[in-house]
N, C-alpha and C positions, 0 to 999 in steps of 0.2 A: 313258433313255439319259443327260440330261444329270445325272443323279443320281451314276451311273459314273465320268463325266467328273469330276464333284467329287471324290469320292474317290479317284480317279487322281491328282487335281492333288495333294489334300491328303498323300496319300503320300510324293509328291513333294520336296513342301515340307518334310514331317518327315525324311524321308533326308536332304535338304540340311543341314538344320538338326544333324543327328546328325553329318556329314560335316565340319563347320564346326567343330563341338567337340572333334575329333581334334585333338590338338597337331602343331605343324609337324614337329615333330622325328621324328615317325610317319611322314610324306609322306618326311622327305629320307631313312630308311631304307629306305622301299620305292623310292626311287628307287634308292638303290646296289644293293641287291639285284637288279633289275632290270638296272642297268649292268654287274653282275658278271655275270650270264646272259647276256647279251647278251656280252662279252668271252670267256667260257667258251666259248660257240659258235665265236666268230671264233676263239678258236685252235686249237679241234679241228679245225676244216676247214683251218687252215694246216698244222697238222700230220700229218693225213693225205694232204697232197699231196708232205709232206716225202720227201727220201729216205731210204727204211728203215735201210740202216747208220747215216747219221748222226743220226737217231733212237735207236737202238740204242748208240750210243755214249754219247751226250746222257744218257739214261736210266741207262746204268752208271756215269758219273762223276757223277749227282746221288747215285743209288741208295748208291753207295761212301761219298760226301761226309758224308750223314745218317747210315750205319749206322758209319763212323768218327766221329762225333762222340756218336754213343749211346755206342759204347764205350766212347771217351775220359772225356766227362763224366758218363755213366752217369745220364743225362736221358730213356732212353727211355721209351717206351708201357709200361702193367701187360703189353700180351699180348706184347710183345719182351722181357720180362724175362729166361726162361728160354734163348733162344738168346745174348743179348747177356752173359748170367751162362757161357756156354762160351765165346763170342769172347773175354771180357775176360780169360782165363786166359792168351790167345796172344797177343793185342796190348797196347800201354800202356795203362794205364787209371788216373786221379786216383783213383779208388778213390771211396768214401762220404765226404761230409765231416759 
């Protein structure tokens, strides 16, 4: 039994040493990811309690703003290019530079 305790203690010390070698920047990034997940969960819970009509209007406005920006600036992602190319014929566009 003492041998098992010694091996377990040695493994904990080795893990602790490896964790001390990890740069501080990694810990800040990990903290930021955890904070982002908590924020997203909180926002989703608030949205679930929101009036559905107001939520629909807000999503429509946001989607329209992003869509018109893509059409005018032509900076859409590659998956949206076929649709934006069609819509750019009807709406004003800055065109490719």
